[in-house]
N, C-alpha and C positions, 0 to 999 in steps of 0.2 A: 742714042744710047746701045751700048751693048746689052745684049741679051743675055739670061743665064743659061747656058746650056742644060738639056734634061738629064736625068739624075742617069746613074750608070743604068740601074735597071732596065730603065725607059730604050738604052740605047743596043741593049742583047739582045741578039736573035733569039727567038723562041727555043731554041734546042740549048740554050744556055741557064734559061730560067727554072722554077720549081721543077722538079720533074711531076710530070702527069700523075703518077703513081702516088705521090704524096700529097696531091694537090687533092684527087680523087680520096684518101683516106681518111683527110681532114673532114673533106664536105660530108661522107658515110657516117664517119663517127656522131657529126651533130644531127643528123636523120635517126642513125641508129637507136639513140638512147629513148626515142618516143615508143618504141615499141619492144617486142619479142626478137627482132629479127638481127638488133644492132651487131651480134658476132659476127653472122655472117653477111648482116650487109656492110659493114667494114672491110670484110677480108676480099669479097667476090668483086668490087669497083678497081681492085689491085690490078693493073695491068703487069702481066708477069715479064717483059723484058726491059722495066726502068729498074725494079728490086734488083735483078740478075745482073744487071751493068754496074750498080753499085757492090754487089758481092766479087763479081770478079777484079775491079777495081782493089777492093778492100785487098784480096787476096794477092795479088799482082805485088803489092807493096810488101804486105808479109812475107810473100817470097824473096823478094829483093833484099829487105832486112835480114832474113835468117841465114841467104847467101852471104852476104857482107861480114856477118857475123863468124860464121864456120860452118859446117854441114850440120842440116836440119834435123833436129829431134824428131822422134814420134809424134810428140805433141804438137810441135809447130809446124810438120807437115799437113797434121789433121786442121791445124787454123788456118792453113794457106790453102785448103780443098774446100774448105766450107765458112762461111760464114750466115750468122741468125740475121734474117730482114726485121731491119730496128721497126719500120712501121709495121707488121706483126707483134713487136714485141709492146709496144704500144697498145694498139687495138686490143690484145689480152688484159690490158690493166682495164680497160671498159668493162670487155665480158666479165671478169671474175669480180670488180667492183659492184658495176650494176645487175649484172643479169646473173648471177649464181643462184641468190635467195629464188630467184623468177622459176629459173631452169628446176629448183629442188621439187617446185610444185608442178611445174608443167610437163617433167617428165613421166612421172607416176602417171598424169589425169591422159596425157596421151596413149599410153601402153595399155589404159584402161584393167580389164580382169586378165591375168596370166598365170600360168602354173610355174610361181615364182621358185618352189624346189628345182623343175627339170630346167629353168632358166638359169638358176644358181649353178648346179650341177655341169652344165654346159660350160659355163664359165671357167669353173674350176679345171676342166678337163684342157680347154684350151689355153690355159696357163700355164697347165703341167707339161704337155704336149711338145712344147718350145720355148729355145733358151729367152724369147725377147718374141711378146704378142704384141701387137699397135691394134685397139679397136678406132677404127677410121672412118671418116667421110670420102669418098673419091671425089668429092669437087671442094673441099675444105681445103686453102691453102696452108692454115696451120698444120694438117694433116701431112700435106703434101713435104712442108718444109722437115718434119718429124723423120718420116720416112726416107728422105736426100741426106739428112744428118746421119742418120743408123748406116745408109748406103757408103756415107765417105768415109765410114771405118771399117767398109767390109764384115759389118754385123752382119749376122745369122739373125733373120727373125721370119713372123709370119704377121703376116697383115690381115686383119678381118674386115672385110670392107661393112658396114652395116645397111650403107644405102648412100646415095650420093648426098643428101645434107637432112639433117633434123627436120626441115620445114613439112607440115602437114603436106600428105601426098606425094612427098620424095621419101620419106620413112616409112618403110614394110613396118607390120604389127611385132615379126619377129625381134627388128632391129628394135624397134621401139621399145619391145619389152626388156633385152637385153642393156639397153640404154638406163633403163629405170633399175633395173638391176644392179649395173655397176654404180650406181648413184645410193641405191642401199646398202652396198657393201662396202662404199670406200668415200662418199659422199662427194663426187664428180662426176656430173653425166654429161658434160660437154668433150670431145672430142679432137686431138686425139687422145687416146686413155690407154698407157705403156705401162705392161709388166716386167720387167727384168727379173728372173729366175724364181717367177712365180710371186712376186710381190708388186705391188701399183708404185711408181715413181712417178704419175700425176701426167700433166700432159706434154706441151713444146716448150713454154716459158714457165708456166706454174706447176704445181702439185705439191709432193713430197721428193724432193723439192720442182721436180720437172725437168726434161730431157738438157735443155740448154744451160741451166745453172749446176747440175752435174757436169756437165763439158766443161764448165768455165771454171767449176773446182777443181778440175783435173778428176775428178770421181769416176764418171763415165767409162771408160775404157777401162778401169779395175774393175766394174760392178758387171761390165762384158765378159771380161776374160774369165771372172768369176762364175755364173751362168752358162759358161762354153759356149757364147757369140762369137767371141773373139779366138 
């Protein structure tokens, strides 16, 4: 009697199956909803090479399509140079949907007592001193993507690194105070927190409305030029 061949997925070599980054992200998201570390738990387990391959492939397809249609416009060139990480986009839904209310309570509790007037004055000086300011965690993939997007456009910006991450033991008292005051000023305590022309536009995927939504609507370059960043 003939045996049915195994399914294609079982025959496929490991390199052709689901990328490790996607599998790790799904597992991390399931664990992350159990505690405060969900946002960074989802992001930290993402290995760098897998998303980068997807971005390069997408960029190559965009470049080929634009070349076939004619000379690349500025916006098409930008699209070919940088693509958002869709795993991080999905993770941001978890962060904002589940953790934003928790962060709103946790951030001031972690900051404790601080000179609110002095910290707010520092933030106001920061955002006036540069056309674009990115408050950032040095280990956060969300923050890394935000800076990569600005770099791909050639934008001038100042990155203010608050700490490696927000977790206790990594976030300094000064960084915790800035994070808490940013929340009091704008309602956002997650990073990256981006200001363009002195105005908060939110984070990478979310906010008012966020870097990626501005780019996808075609408004980001206009705002950067108006602020003197391009």
